[in-house]
VOBA-1610 file (N, C-alpha, C; in pm, whole numbers, padded with zeros to 5 digits, always signed):
BEGIN
Met+00085-00120+00000Met+00000+00000+00000Met+00088+00125+00000Leu+00041+00229-00064Leu+00112+00357-00065Leu+00048+00448+00039Ile+00127+00484+00140Ile+00079+00570+00249Ile+00131+00711+00226Gly+00041+00809+00235Gly+00079+00948+00213Gly+00061+01033+00337Val+00158+01119+00360Val+00153+01209+00475Val+00164+01353+00426Pro+00052+01427+00419Pro+00058+01568+00379Pro+00099+01656+00497Arg+00145+01774+00465Arg+00177+01872+00569Arg+00048+01926+00629Glu+00045+01940+00761Glu-00073+01996+00828Glu-00084+02145+00797Ile-00206+02190+00768Ile-00223+02330+00726Ile-00318+02410+00815Lys-00367+02350+00923Lys-00443+02431+01018Lys-00349+02533+01082Thr-00403+02645+01124Thr-00322+02753+01180Thr-00240+02703+01300His-00111+02725+01292His-00018+02688+01399His-00027+02541+01436Glu-00050+02455+01338Glu-00044+02311+01360Glu+00090+02261+01307Tyr+00180+02226+01399Tyr+00316+02190+01362Tyr+00342+02040+01369Arg+00243+01963+01413Arg+00262+01819+01423Arg+00265+01755+01284Val+00313+01632+01279Val+00311+01553+01156Val+00264+01413+01195Ala+00199+01344+01103Ala+00134+01218+01137Ala+00230+01101+01153Leu+00353+01116+01106Leu+00445+01002+01107Leu+00588+01051+01129Val+00656+00991+01225Val+00797+01022+01245Val+00880+00927+01158Pro+01009+00958+01136Pro+01091+00868+01053Pro+01092+00724+01100Ala+01090+00702+01230Ala+01088+00564+01281Ala+00963+00490+01233Gly+00852+00562+01219Gly+00730+00501+01168Gly+00742+00462+01022Val+00814+00543+00945Val+00839+00510+00805Val+00915+00378+00795Ile+01015+00362+00881Ile+01094+00238+00881Ile+01003+00117+00898Glu+00909+00124+00994Glu+00823+00010+01022Glu+00729-00019+00906Leu+00673+00083+00843Leu+00584+00061+00730Leu+00658+00000+00611Ile+00778+00047+00586Ile+00857-00008+00475Ile+00896-00153+00504Lys+00925-00186+00629Lys+00957-00324+00667Lys+00841-00418+00636His+00719-00363+00638His+00601-00445+00607His+00568-00443+00459Gly+00654-00386+00378Gly+00637-00392+00234Gly+00562-00276+00172His+00543-00169+00248His+00466-00055+00199His+00559+00058+00154Lys+00503+00154+00082Lys+00575+00272+00039Lys+00516+00394+00109Val+00601+00492+00134Val+00557+00613+00205Val+00601+00736+00127Ile+00506+00827+00103Ile+00539+00957+00045Ile+00503+01066+00146Ile+00590+01163+00155Ile+00576+01272+00253Ile+00580+01404+00177Glu+00488+01493+00206Glu+00494+01626+00146Glu+00617+01700+00197Lys+00680+01773+00111Lys+00800+01851+00146Lys+00775+01935+00271Asp+00867+01926+00366Asp+00867+02003+00491Asp+00752+01967+00585Ala+00686+01854+00563Ala+00574+01816+00650Ala+00619+01796+00795Gly+00742+01748+00814Gly+00789+01721+00949Gly+00870+01832+01011Leu+00891+01940+00936Leu+00984+02043+00982Leu+00939+02109+01112Gly+00807+02131+01126Gly+00757+02195+01247Gly+00777+02111+01372Ser+00792+01980+01354Ser+00819+01891+01466Ser+00967+01856+01479Ser+01051+01930+01407Ser+01196+01911+01409Ser+01240+01782+01339Phe+01163+01741+01236Phe+01202+01629+01152Phe+01217+01678+01009Pro+01338+01718+00969Pro+01359+01767+00832Pro+01346+01655+00730Asp+01330+01693+00604Asp+01305+01596+00497Asp+01412+01488+00490Glu+01537+01524+00513Glu+01644+01426+00496Glu+01632+01309+00595Leu+01570+01333+00709Leu+01550+01223+00804Leu+01453+01120+00747Tyr+01360+01167+00665Tyr+01265+01076+00601Tyr+01328+01005+00481Thr+01398+01080+00400Thr+01460+01016+00282Thr+01567+00916+00324Asp+01634+00943+00434Asp+01738+00852+00483Asp+01681+00714+00518Val+01551+00709+00552Val+01492+00579+00591Val+01400+00525+00481Gly+01402+00588+00362Gly+01334+00528+00249Gly+01206+00594+00204Ala+01167+00703+00265Ala+01046+00773+00221Ala+01077+00857+00097Glu+00973+00883+00019Glu+00985+00972-00096Glu+00925+01107-00060Ile+00998+01214-00087Ile+00948+01350-00062Ile+00889+01403-00192Val+00766+01455-00184Val+00701+01515-00301Val+00672+01662-00271Asp+00658+01740-00375Asp+00651+01885-00360Asp+00516+01938-00311Thr+00409+01870-00344Thr+00277+01928-00315Thr+00187+01830-00241Ala+00094+01889-00167Ala-00009+01808-00100Ala-00097+01739-00202Ala-00124+01806-00314Ala-00211+01747-00417Ala-00155+01614-00465Glu-00023+01607-00481Glu+00037+01482-00526Glu+00023+01373-00421Val+00040+01410-00295Val+00024+01312-00187Val-00118+01255-00190Trp-00217+01344-00195Trp-00357+01300-00193Trp-00391+01219-00318Glu-00337+01258-00431Glu-00370+01191-00556Glu-00314+01048-00561Arg-00194+01029-00507Arg-00126+00900-00522Arg-00156+00802-00408Ala-00181+00851-00289Ala-00184+00764-00172Ala-00312+00681-00162Asp-00296+00556-00123Asp-00410+00470-00092Asp-00464+00502+00047Met-00373+00541+00137Met-00413+00580+00272Met-00344+00710+00309Ile-00421+00803+00357Ile-00368+00932+00405Ile-00362+00926+00557Met-00246+00956+00611Met-00230+00971+00755Met-00211+01118+00786Lys-00298+01170+00876Lys-00290+01309+00917Lys-00295+01318+01068Val-00288+01442+01116Val-00307+01468+01258Val-00445+01530+01280Lys-00472+01638+01211Lys-00601+01706+01225Lys-00691+01674+01108Glu-00820+01699+01130Glu-00920+01672+01028Glu-00893+01754+00902Pro-00933+01703+00784Pro-00920+01785+00663Pro-00999+01915+00678Ile-00944+02022+00622Ile-01016+02149+00620Ile-01063+02177+00478Ala-01136+02287+00461Ala-01211+02309+00337Ala-01125+02296+00211Ser-01003+02348+00215Ser-00919+02341+00095Ser-00877+02199+00061Glu-00890+02107+00158Glu-00853+01967+00133Glu-00972+01881+00091Tyr-01093+01932+00109Tyr-01211+01851+00075Tyr-01208+01801-00069Pro-01172+01885-00167Pro-01173+01835-00305Pro-01067+01728-00332Leu-00969+01714-00243Leu-00861+01619-00264Leu-00897+01478-00217Met-00997+01466-00132Met-01040+01334-00084Met-01109+01261-00199Arg-01092+01128-00200Arg-01155+01055-00311Arg-01215+00923-00264Glu-01300+00869-00345Glu-01374+00748-00312Glu-01279+00632-00284Gly-01305+00563-00172Gly-01227+00445-00135Gly-01096+00472-00066Gln-01051+00596-00067Gln-00924+00630-00002Gln-00942+00626+00150Ile-00848+00563+00218Ile-00853+00556+00364Ile-00798+00686+00420Leu-00874+00749+00509Leu-00829+00868+00581Leu-00817+00831+00728Phe-00697+00836+00781Phe-00671+00795+00919Phe-00618+00915+00994Thr-00704+00974+01078Thr-00669+01099+01145Thr-00769+01128+01256Tyr-00750+01237+01329Tyr-00855+01289+01416Tyr-00959+01359+01330Phe-01087+01328+01354Phe-01194+01393+01278Phe-01285+01478+01367His-01329+01425+01481His-01425+01496+01567His-01545+01543+01484Phe-01604+01450+01411Phe-01714+01483+01319Phe-01829+01556+01388Ala-01864+01515+01509Ala-01982+01570+01575Ala-01972+01720+01598Ala-01852+01775+01587Ala-01833+01919+01605Ala-01843+01997+01475Ser-01858+01927+01360Ser-01858+01998+01231Ser-01947+01927+01129Gln-02061+01984+01103Gln-02149+01927+01000Gln-02087+01943+00861Glu-02016+02054+00840Glu-01953+02078+00709Glu-01853+01968+00676Leu-01768+01934+00772Leu-01670+01827+00751Leu-01740+01693+00728Thr-01840+01665+00810Thr-01912+01539+00798Thr-01971+01524+00658Glu-02037+01628+00610Glu-02099+01622+00478Glu-01995+01611+00367Ala-01880+01676+00386Ala-01774+01669+00284Ala-01718+01528+00271Val-01698+01461+00384Val-01644+01325+00379Val-01749+01229+00324Ile-01874+01249+00360Ile-01981+01167+00302Ile-01980+01182+00149Lys-01973+01305+00104Lys-01975+01333-00041Lys-01856+01270-00112Ser-01740+01269-00047Ser-01618+01217-00109Ser-01619+01066-00125Lys-01698+00996-00041Lys-01704+00849-00036Lys-01571+00787+00007Ala-01491+00867+00078Ala-01368+00815+00137Ala-01402+00729+00259Val-01303+00658+00309Val-01318+00573+00427Val-01251+00643+00544Ala-01331+00692+00637Ala-01280+00774+00747Ala-01269+00692+00875Val-01146+00665+00916Val-01120+00597+01042Val-01066+00702+01138Ala-01142+00728+01243Ala-01113+00840+01333Ala-01032+00794+01453Tyr-00918+00859+01473Tyr-00836+00826+01590Tyr-00919+00827+01719Glu-01005+00927+01732Glu-01069+00952+01862Glu-01175+00850+01901Thr-01219+00764+01805Thr-01320+00664+01841Thr-01268+00522+01836Val-01141+00502+01804Val-01079+00370+01821Val-01083+00339+01972Glu-01142+00226+02006Glu-01172+00202+02147Glu-01140+00058+02185Lys-01074+00040+02299Lys-01042-00093+02349Lys-01160-00151+02427Ala-01151-00279+02460Ala-01259-00347+02531Ala-01286-00284+02668Asp-01184-00225+02728Asp-01203-00162+02859Asp-01255-00020+02850Arg-01297+00021+02728Arg-01354+00153+02698Arg-01248+00263+02690Ser-01122+00228+02701Ser-01016+00329+02687Ser-00999+00366+02540Leu-00945+00485+02515Leu-00930+00539+02380Leu-00781+00556+02351Pro-00717+00453+02299Pro-00570+00452+02293Pro-00509+00561+02207Leu-00580+00608+02104Leu-00522+00708+02016Leu-00550+00850+02065Leu-00635+00861+02166Leu-00656+00991+02229Leu-00566+01012+02350Ile-00526+00902+02413Ile-00458+00913+02542Ile-00335+01004+02538Pro-00238+00984+02446Pro-00119+01071+02454Pro-00150+01217+02429Met-00243+01247+02336Met-00277+01387+02311Met-00359+01444+02427Ser-00438+01358+02492Ser-00512+01403+02610Ser-00416+01433+02724Glu-00311+01352+02735Glu-00209+01378+02837Glu-00141+01512+02811Val-00105+01536+02686Val-00042+01663+02651Val-00137+01779+02677Ala-00260+01769+02627Ala-00356+01879+02642Ala-00389+01905+02789Gly-00401+01799+02866Gly-00429+01817+03008Gly-00317+01890+03080Arg-00194+01851+03051Arg-00081+01916+03117Arg-00066+02061+03070Met-00093+02082+02940Met-00086+02218+02889Met-00196+02306+02946Ala-00313+02248+02974Ala-00426+02326+03023Ala-00392+02397+03153Ala-00325+02325+03242Ala-00285+02388+03367Ala-00179+02496+03344Gln-00083+02468+03255Gln+00021+02567+03224Gln-00039+02693+03162Glu-00129+02673+03064Glu-00188+02788+02996Glu-00279+02864+03090Gly-00353+02792+03173Gly-00437+02859+03271Gly-00356+02945+03366Ala-00241+02892+03412Ala-00154+02970+03500Ala-00102+03095+03429Lys-00068+03079+03302Lys-00017+03193+03224Lys-00121+03302+03210Tyr-00243+03263+03175Tyr-00345+03365+03147Tyr-00412+03419+03272Leu-00377+03365+03388Leu-00416+03430+03513Leu-00328+03552+03543Glu-00216+03564+03471Glu-00131+03681+03491Glu-00204+03806+03443Lys-00183+03915+03512Lys-00255+04039+03481Lys-00225+04089+03341Ala-00099+04078+03298Ala-00062+04125+03165Ala-00130+04045+03054Gln-00178+03924+03088Gln-00248+03839+02991Gln-00399+03853+03002Gly-00445+03943+03088Gly-00589+03967+03103Gly-00651+03903+03224Gly-00572+03826+03300Gly-00626+03754+03414Gly-00629+03834+03542Arg-00660+03764+03651Arg-00679+03828+03781Arg-00548+03871+03846Gly-00437+03823+03794Gly-00309+03854+03857Gly-00281+03763+03974Val-00321+03636+03959Val-00307+03538+04067Val-00201+03435+04029Leu-00109+03407+04122Leu-00010+03302+04105Leu-00074+03169+04143Leu-00066+03071+04053Leu-00139+02947+04075Leu-00104+02883+04209Gly+00024+02882+04243Gly+00066+02816+04366Gly+00071+02905+04488Gly+00041+03035+04474Gly+00053+03127+04587Gly+00195+03135+04638Ile+00211+03191+04757Ile+00340+03197+04826Ile+00312+03182+04975Pro+00414+03160+05057Pro+00388+03152+05201Pro+00315+03278+05251Gly+00204+03258+05317Gly+00125+03369+05368Gly+00018+03418+05274Val+00019+03370+05149Val-00083+03410+05050Val-00138+03282+04987Arg-00269+03268+04993Arg-00328+03142+04951Arg-00309+03116+04801Pro-00300+02991+04762Pro-00289+02958+04620Pro-00423+02974+04549Ala-00419+02960+04418Ala-00541+02968+04338Ala-00628+02844+04359Asn-00758+02861+04335Asn-00852+02750+04332Asn-00877+02709+04187Val-00867+02581+04161Val-00880+02529+04024Val-00990+02423+04021Met-01084+02439+03929Met-01190+02342+03907Met-01159+02265+03779Val-01157+02133+03787Val-01135+02048+03670Val-01261+01966+03647Leu-01325+01987+03534Leu-01451+01919+03503Leu-01424+01795+03419Gly-01423+01680+03483Gly-01396+01554+03415Gly-01277+01484+03476Gly-01295+01358+03509Gly-01189+01282+03575Gly-01122+01180+03486Gly-01121+01205+03354Gly-01053+01116+03261Gly-00907+01152+03245Ile-00849+01117+03131Ile-00707+01139+03108Ile-00672+01288+03112Val-00751+01371+03043Val-00726+01515+03044Val-00737+01569+03186Gly-00844+01529+03254Gly-00868+01581+03389Gly-00759+01543+03487Ile-00717+01416+03485Ile-00612+01372+03577Ile-00483+01450+03552Asn-00447+01466+03426Asn-00322+01536+03395Asn-00331+01684+03429Ser-00445+01745+03403Ser-00464+01886+03443Ser-00452+01901+03593Ala-00521+01813+03665Ala-00523+01823+03811Ala-00384+01801+03870Arg-00311+01704+03816Arg-00178+01676+03869Arg-00083+01794+03850Ile-00087+01854+03730Ile+00004+01966+03706Ile-00035+02085+03791Ala-00164+02116+03798Ala-00209+02229+03881Ala-00174+02206+04027Ala-00195+02082+04074Ala-00161+02050+04212Ala-00012+02057+04235Gly+00065+02010+04136Gly+00210+02017+04147Gly+00263+02159+04153Met+00187+02252+04095Met+00224+02394+04101Met+00176+02459+04231Gly+00105+02380+04313Gly+00067+02429+04445Gly-00076+02478+04459Ala-00158+02463+04355Ala-00296+02511+04360Ala-00384+02419+04445Asn-00496+02474+04492Asn-00603+02392+04548Asn-00691+02346+04432Val-00701+02216+04412Val-00767+02163+04293Val-00889+02082+04332Tyr-00997+02102+04257Tyr-01122+02029+04278Tyr-01155+01959+04145Ile-01157+01826+04147Ile-01182+01751+04024Ile-01320+01688+04031Phe-01400+01710+03927Phe-01540+01670+03923Phe-01557+01552+03828Asp-01644+01458+03867Asp-01681+01349+03778Asp-01817+01296+03820Ile-01887+01230+03725Ile-02022+01180+03755Ile-02021+01037+03808Ser-01904+00972+03807Ser-01896+00833+03851Ser-01840+00825+03993Pro-01918+00778+04089Pro-01864+00762+04225Pro-01743+00669+04230Asn-01746+00563+04149Asn-01630+00473+04149Asn-01505+00542+04096Arg-01523+00625+03994Arg-01409+00701+03942Arg-01357+00797+04048Leu-01447+00861+04119Leu-01406+00955+04224Leu-01329+00884+04335Arg-01372+00764+04370Arg-01299+00687+04472Arg-01158+00657+04424Tyr-01147+00615+04297Tyr-01015+00586+04240Tyr-00927+00711+04240Leu-00983+00823+04195Leu-00906+00947+04191Leu-00863+00989+04331Asp-00949+00970+04428Asp-00917+01007+04565Asp-00799+00927+04619Glu-00786+00803+04571Glu-00677+00718+04617Glu-00543+00752+04554Ile-00546+00794+04426Ile-00419+00808+04353Ile-00366+00950+04344Leu-00453+01049+04363Leu-00410+01187+04341Leu-00360+01252+04470Pro-00277+01356+04457Pro-00223+01425+04576Pro-00334+01481+04665Lys-00299+01506+04789Lys-00399+01546+04888Lys-00448+01690+04871Asn-00380+01770+04786Asn-00436+01903+04758Asn-00533+01899+04640Ile-00579+01778+04605Ile-00684+01761+04505Ile-00805+01699+04575Thr-00918+01768+04567Thr-01042+01722+04628Thr-01136+01671+04520Thr-01193+01553+04540Thr-01289+01499+04444Thr-01429+01549+04476Val-01506+01581+04371Val-01641+01635+04388Val-01733+01567+04286Phe-01852+01526+04330Phe-01948+01471+04237Phe-01996+01582+04143Ser-01998+01552+04012Ser-02031+01653+03913Ser-02181+01665+03896Ser-02235+01778+03935Ser-02376+01810+03913Ser-02385+01960+03891Glu-02491+02006+03829Glu-02506+02149+03807Glu-02505+02225+03939Gly-02571+02167+04039Gly-02575+02233+04169Gly-02438+02250+04231Asn-02356+02145+04227Asn-02222+02153+04286Asn-02132+02249+04208Ile-02143+02246+04076Ile-02062+02338+03995Ile-02102+02482+04025Arg-02232+02507+04026Arg-02281+02643+04051Arg-02242+02692+04191Glu-02244+02603+04288Glu-02209+02640+04425Glu-02063+02679+04438Met-01975+02608+04367Met-01832+02626+04388Met-01767+02721+04290Ile-01827+02744+04175Ile-01759+02820+04071Ile-01728+02966+04109Pro-01806+03030+04199Pro-01769+03168+04236Pro-01633+03179+04303Asp-01585+03071+04363Asp-01456+03074+04433Asp-01339+03035+04344Met-01365+02999+04219Met-01260+02946+04134Met-01185+03056+04058Asp-01055+03037+04049Asp-00971+03125+03968Asp-00951+03068+03828Leu-00952+02937+03818Leu-00930+02869+03690Leu-01027+02751+03680Val-01095+02742+03566Val-01184+02629+03537Val-01134+02560+03411Ile-01109+02429+03420Ile-01062+02351+03306Ile-01170+02253+03265Gly-01217+02265+03141Gly-01316+02172+03087Gly-01247+02051+03028Ala-01269+01934+03086Ala-01199+01813+03045Ala-01296+01699+03020Val-01410+01732+02963Val-01516+01633+02940Val-01501+01572+02802Leu-01523+01440+02793Leu-01521+01374+02662Leu-01627+01266+02658Ile-01713+01272+02557Ile-01803+01162+02523Ile-01759+01116+02385Pro-01697+00998+02373Pro-01635+00958+02245Pro-01729+00974+02126Gly-01685+01051+02028Gly-01758+01067+01903Gly-01878+01158+01909Ala-01913+01207+02028Ala-02034+01288+02044Ala-02000+01430+02087Lys-02096+01519+02073Lys-02077+01658+02114Lys-02071+01666+02266Ala-01980+01749+02316Ala-01966+01764+02461Ala-02086+01837+02520Pro-02132+01798+02640Pro-02241+01869+02706Pro-02191+02000+02767His-02278+02099+02775His-02243+02225+02839His-02259+02211+02991Leu-02148+02216+03063Leu-02151+02206+03208Leu-02142+02343+03275Val-02085+02440+03205Val-02078+02577+03255Val-02160+02664+03162Asn-02271+02715+03211Asn-02361+02798+03131Asn-02320+02944+03138Arg-02372+03022+03044Arg-02340+03165+03036Arg-02369+03236+03168Asp-02479+03202+03232Asp-02514+03274+03356Asp-02417+03245+03469Met-02345+03132+03461Met-02245+03102+03566Met-02126+03196+03557Leu-02095+03246+03438Leu-01983+03338+03424Leu-02005+03463+03508Lys-02129+03503+03521Lys-02160+03628+03592Lys-02135+03619+03742Ile-02127+03496+03793Ile-02100+03480+03937Ile-01955+03444+03964Met-01873+03438+03858Met-01731+03411+03874Met-01655+03541+03902Lys-01533+03528+03949Lys-01450+03645+03977Lys-01404+03707+03845Pro-01415+03838+03830Pro-01361+03902+03709Pro-01213+03870+03693Gly-01175+03833+03571Gly-01036+03797+03545Gly-01005+03651+03568Ala-01105+03572+03610Ala-01086+03427+03618Ala-01067+03373+03476Val-01013+03254+03466Val-00980+03195+03336Val-01054+03062+03319Val-01106+03038+03199Val-01158+02906+03164Val-01076+02852+03047Val-01037+02726+03058Val-00965+02656+02951Val-01052+02538+02911Asp-01104+02540+02789Asp-01197+02434+02745Asp-01125+02338+02652Val-01074+02229+02710Val-01004+02129+02630Val-01102+02050+02543Ala-01229+02054+02580Ala-01333+01981+02505Ala-01377+02055+02379Ile-01310+02162+02343Ile-01354+02245+02231Ile-01355+02168+02099Asp-01270+02066+02085Asp-01273+01982+01964Asp-01408+01914+01945Gln-01477+01892+02055Gln-01608+01827+02049Gln-01720+01927+02080Gly-01695+02053+02049Gly-01796+02156+02066Gly-01786+02236+02195Gly-01706+02187+02292Gly-01684+02260+02416Gly-01785+02226+02524Cys-01738+02223+02650Cys-01829+02198+02762Cys-01862+02326+02837Ile-01815+02439+02787Ile-01849+02570+02840Ile-01932+02642+02734Glu-02048+02688+02769Glu-02144+02738+02671Glu-02087+02849+02585Thr-02004+02934+02641Thr-01950+03049+02570Thr-01820+03019+02496Ala-01780+02891+02493Ala-01655+02854+02427Ala-01671+02852+02275Lys-01569+02900+02206Lys-01560+02891+02061Lys-01414+02868+02027Pro-01386+02794+01919Pro-01247+02757+01891Pro-01157+02879+01867Thr-01036+02873+01923Thr-00936+02975+01900Thr-00808+02908+01848Thr-00707+02988+01821Thr-00583+02937+01764Thr-00464+02978+01850His-00350+02917+01822His-00231+02948+01900His-00186+03094+01881Asp-00217+03154+01766Asp-00175+03293+01746Asp-00277+03393+01799Asn-00396+03348+01834Asn-00498+03434+01895Asn-00578+03347+01991Pro-00517+03308+02103Pro-00572+03199+02184Pro-00686+03235+02277Thr-00704+03363+02310Thr-00802+03397+02413Thr-00898+03507+02367Tyr-01009+03512+02436Tyr-01106+03622+02423Tyr-01176+03633+02557Val-01252+03739+02575Val-01316+03766+02705Val-01467+03774+02688Val-01537+03704+02774Val-01683+03713+02783Val-01720+03736+02928Asp-01796+03841+02955Asp-01839+03873+03092Asp-01722+03878+03190Asp-01612+03938+03146Asp-01491+03956+03228Asp-01417+03825+03257Ile-01452+03718+03189Ile-01384+03589+03208Ile-01299+03559+03084Val-01172+03530+03106Val-01079+03500+02998Val-01104+03356+02951His-01128+03340+02820His-01152+03209+02761His-01031+03167+02677Tyr-00974+03050+02707Tyr-00868+02989+02626Tyr-00927+02862+02566Cys-00943+02859+02433Cys-01014+02748+02368Cys-00940+02704+02241Val-00811+02688+02250Val-00732+02647+02133Val-00769+02503+02098Ala-00807+02482+01973Ala-00860+02352+01933Ala-00752+02248+01906Asn-00630+02288+01895Asn-00521+02190+01874Asn-00408+02220+01972Met-00439+02215+02100Met-00340+02248+02202Met-00209+02171+02186Pro-00212+02038+02163Pro-00085+01966+02151Pro+00003+02014+02036Gly-00056+02087+01939Gly+00023+02143+01830Gly+00124+02246+01879Gly+00105+02296+01999Gly+00201+02392+02055Gly+00331+02329+02101Val+00330+02198+02122Val+00452+02125+02160Val+00468+02007+02063Pro+00494+02036+01935Pro+00480+01935+01831Pro+00580+01821+01837Asn+00701+01846+01884Asn+00797+01736+01888Asn+00751+01628+01985Thr+00713+01670+02104Thr+00661+01575+02203Thr+00534+01509+02152Ser+00441+01590+02099Ser+00311+01538+02056Ser+00324+01441+01940Thr+00407+01475+01841Thr+00424+01388+01725Thr+00481+01253+01765Arg+00580+01254+01850Arg+00638+01127+01896Arg+00533+01043+01969Gly+00460+01108+02059Gly+00358+01035+02134Gly+00247+00981+02046Leu+00207+01059+01945Leu+00099+01017+01856Leu+00141+00898+01771Thr+00260+00905+01711Thr+00306+00795+01627Thr+00320+00666+01706Asn+00361+00677+01831Asn+00374+00557+01915Asn+00246+00476+01918Val+00131+00544+01918Val+00004+00472+01934Val-00070+00448+01803Thr-00052+00535+01703Thr-00125+00517+01577Thr-00059+00415+01486Leu+00072+00401+01495Leu+00145+00317+01399Leu+00096+00173+01395Pro+00074+00106+01509Pro+00028-00034+01500Pro-00104-00048+01424Tyr-00194+00047+01440Tyr-00321+00042+01368Tyr-00301+00074+01220Ala-00213+00169+01191Ala-00184+00203+01051Ala-00125+00082+00978Ile-00040+00007+01045Ile+00019-00112+00984Ile-00090-00215+00954Gln-00184-00232+01046Gln-00293-00326+01021Gln-00376-00284+00900Leu-00411-00155+00892Leu-00489-00105+00778Leu-00413-00123+00647Ala-00283-00099+00651Ala-00202-00111+00530Ala-00181-00257+00491Asn-00157-00343+00588Asn-00131-00484+00559Asn-00254-00556+00504Lys-00369-00525+00560Lys-00489-00604+00532Lys-00591-00533+00444Gly-00577-00399+00431Gly-00686-00323+00372Gly-00789-00293+00480Trp-00871-00190+00459Trp-00957-00144+00569Trp-01063-00245+00606Lys-01118-00318+00511Lys-01226-00413+00543Lys-01175-00528+00630Ala-01069-00592+00586Ala-01015-00705+00663Ala-00963-00660+00798Ala-00899-00544+00802Ala-00845-00493+00929Ala-00958-00469+01029Ile-01068-00415+00981Ile-01181-00386+01069Ile-01252-00514+01112Leu-01264-00610+01022Leu-01323-00738+01058Leu-01240-00811+01164Asp-01109-00793+01158Asp-01018-00862+01249Asp-00998-00789+01382Asn-01036-00663+01389Asn-01003-00583+01507Asn-01122-00495+01545Lys-01187-00530+01654Lys-01304-00455+01701Lys-01268-00311+01732Glu-01145-00287+01776Glu-01103-00151+01809Glu-01107-00062+01684Leu-01059-00115+01572Leu-01063-00040+01447Leu-01206-00028+01394Glu-01288-00130+01417Glu-01428-00121+01374Glu-01495-00001+01440Leu-01468+00021+01568Leu-01526+00136+01638Leu-01468+00268+01586Gly-01350+00261+01525Gly-01290+00381+01468Gly-01350+00422+01335Leu-01418+00330+01268Leu-01479+00363+01139Leu-01601+00452+01161Asn-01597+00573+01106Asn-01706+00670+01124Asn-01790+00686+00998Ile-01723+00688+00882Ile-01792+00706+00754Ile-01719+00622+00649Ala-01795+00554+00564Ala-01733+00475+00457Ala-01822+00476+00334His-01764+00515+00222His-01836+00516+00094His-01969+00591+00105Gly-01966+00702+00174Gly-02085+00787+00184Gly-02184+00747+00291Ile-02152+00647+00371Ile-02244+00596+00472Ile-02187+00625+00611Val-02269+00683+00698Val-02226+00711+00835Val-02241+00584+00918Thr-02132+00540+00978Thr-02130+00415+01054Thr-02114+00437+01204Tyr-02101+00561+01246Tyr-02087+00590+01389Tyr-02212+00662+01435Lys-02284+00599+01525Lys-02419+00642+01558Lys-02425+00785+01613Asp-02331+00820+01699Asp-02333+00954+01758Asp-02313+01063+01654Val-02236+01034+01550Val-02217+01131+01443Val-02348+01150+01366Ala-02414+01041+01336Ala-02543+01049+01267Ala-02645+01128+01349Glu-02650+01100+01478Glu-02747+01168+01565Glu-02717+01316+01579Ala-02590+01353+01572Ala-02553+01494+01588Ala-02615+01581+01480Phe-02633+01524+01360Phe-02683+01603+01247Phe-02807+01542+01182Asp-02873+01452+01255Asp-02996+01390+01207Asp-02973+01323+01071Leu-02866+01245+01062Leu-02832+01174+00940Leu-02867+01025+00954Glu-02880+00959+00842Glu-02906+00815+00845Glu-02782+00742+00893Trp-02803+00641+00976Trp-02692+00562+01030Trp-02707+00418+00988Ser-02595+00355+00955Ser-02593+00212+00921Ser-02481+00145+00999Pro-02506+00026+01054Pro-02398-00045+01123Pro-02288-00085+01027Val-02171-00107+01081Val-02054-00140+00999Val-02080-00264+00914Ser-02150-00362+00969Ser-02176-00486+00895Ser-02250-00460+00766Glu-02343-00365+00767Glu-02417-00333+00646Glu-02328-00265+00543Val-02239-00179+00590Val-02146-00111+00499Val-02054-00213+00433Met-02008-00308+00511Met-01921-00412+00456Met-01992-00485+00343Arg-02117-00522+00364Arg-02192-00595+00260Arg-02214-00509+00137Ser-02242-00381+00158Ser-02276-00294+00045Ser-02155-00252-00037Thr-02032-00273+00016Thr-01911-00228-00055Thr-01827-00346-00105Ile-01878-00467-00089Ile-01802-00583-00139Ile-01802-00584-00292
//
């Protein structure tokens, strides 16, 4: 199979879908790899590192898309890439379809085969291709929140960890998953008082056992959030429902009872955001203010640390990419339930129920798609 890696073109997206070590593994399995010129440069992987291990460098994204049987990306295709997608071509990347009807309709129209990193799921319900980026985003959320609490950045002028004789900041983390744990640990490590919310009592018991003692677990309900949010300096949205739009846990009216200059960081923005007033921002214009509350809603946070993120992403995506390349998408999905759950759209048919429900589209189970495309 010919695997193509185009350069990422979202604003300030410096990651690349494949490191040179990944090229080595794909070639060992008998495949060919083409990389768009300078695709890895933002992650500190110049073209010669790819050519040294057998990849072919091509000048344009159009050539990559035209020749490749499978496209590996980091972020979802954007409007300028929609015409490049084609019928039967495997697209293996983050999609977050439920957050974009335009993207969903474009992929349906293209009749490409969309396998989404974010919905590949193990039997224990873990999301292996989200975990490393969730770890990065969670750790960055605390760092960015601390930064934007500075007065010069529009915040309250509060030091996250305080100093002797001056209390530290209060941090609310909404969600006790991978993003939430990493956010809470970094904020706690910086000395903040951290409150982590989740709807599962069993999860809260687990978090209470493993997390530092300056992290308090709280059952997540509108009443508890509303009661505590006036005392918070930083709120981190870390909610994820795989493949579905995130619920709004912080409503517009809650902002009015928060401290002026408090900061919200919505890591769930890829899935529509869990803060009602959240809208996607970029690394070059990361914040805006609503009702005196600073909003940080960068939709590709791990793109800010691309070398770390690219290495972590390739570590987990490569085994699945090899399966897709070795067997083709149908056989790979039949052989691996995890990949079956990753299939969102194929040949114009929506196969992931939450995506269909998000936009009132027709849904078909994967088994029906397999029969209809034989």
